[in-house]
C-alpha positions, -999 to 999 in steps of 0.1 A, spaced: -316 630 -177 -321 593 -166 -339 570 -189 -373 556 -180 -406 570 -169 -410 590 -138 -434 578 -111 -459 606 -101 -468 605 -64 -493 627 -47 -491 640 -12 -523 631 6 -535 667 8 -528 672 -29 -547 641 -39 -577 653 -19 -575 687 -36 -573 669 -70 -603 647 -63 -624 677 -53 -619 695 -86 -645 694 -114 -641 665 -139 -630 687 -168 -602 703 -148 -591 668 -136 -589 656 -172 -566 686 -181 -545 679 -151 -542 642 -161 -527 653 -194 -501 674 -176 -494 644 -152 -488 622 -183 -462 647 -196 -446 649 -161 -442 612 -161 -422 614 -193 -400 644 -182 -409 668 -154 -386 695 -169 -400 694 -204 -403 729 -219 -437 721 -234 -451 723 -198 -440 760 -196 -432 753 -159 -417 780 -136 -395 776 -106 -410 788 -74 -388 815 -58 -376 807 -23 -382 770 -26 -355 745 -35 -365 722 -64 -402 733 -66 -419 741 -98 -454 751 -109 -475 744 -140 -504 766 -150 -535 747 -161 -561 775 -168 -569 791 -135 -554 762 -116 -518 755 -106 -500 722 -99 -470 725 -77 -445 696 -79 -410 686 -70 -390 663 -93 -364 639 -79 -344 632 -110 -321 605 -97 -350 585 -81 -373 590 -112 -401 604 -89 -423 635 -93 -440 646 -61 -472 666 -65 -474 689 -36 -504 710 -42 -533 714 -68 -555 744 -63 -570 775 -79 -545 803 -85 -559 825 -58 -554 798 -31 -524 777 -43 -497 798 -27 -513 802 7 -499 779 34 -472 767 11 
C-alpha cells in the first residue's frame, strides 16, 4: 500500500446524490469518506467487492450504500454512487 492519503473524488452524479441526502446521513458518509482517504481497503469499513465489476466496492451506511473504485497507485478513490439500498444497484 503506497504511503500518503488518498484523494476522494466524486463523479458529478454521485455528488448530486450525496447533496440530496438528509444531513444526518451525509455526516455518517463523511466519516466513511475520512476512512477511505486513509485506506480504501481498510477492514474496519466492512467493504464488499461488487460481483461482475472490476475494482468496485461498496460500503454499507445504514440503509444507504456508497459505491467506490480505488486506484491504489494514483492514491485516488472515485465515489461512483451514493443511494438508498433499494435504488443503488439500478443503472449501475
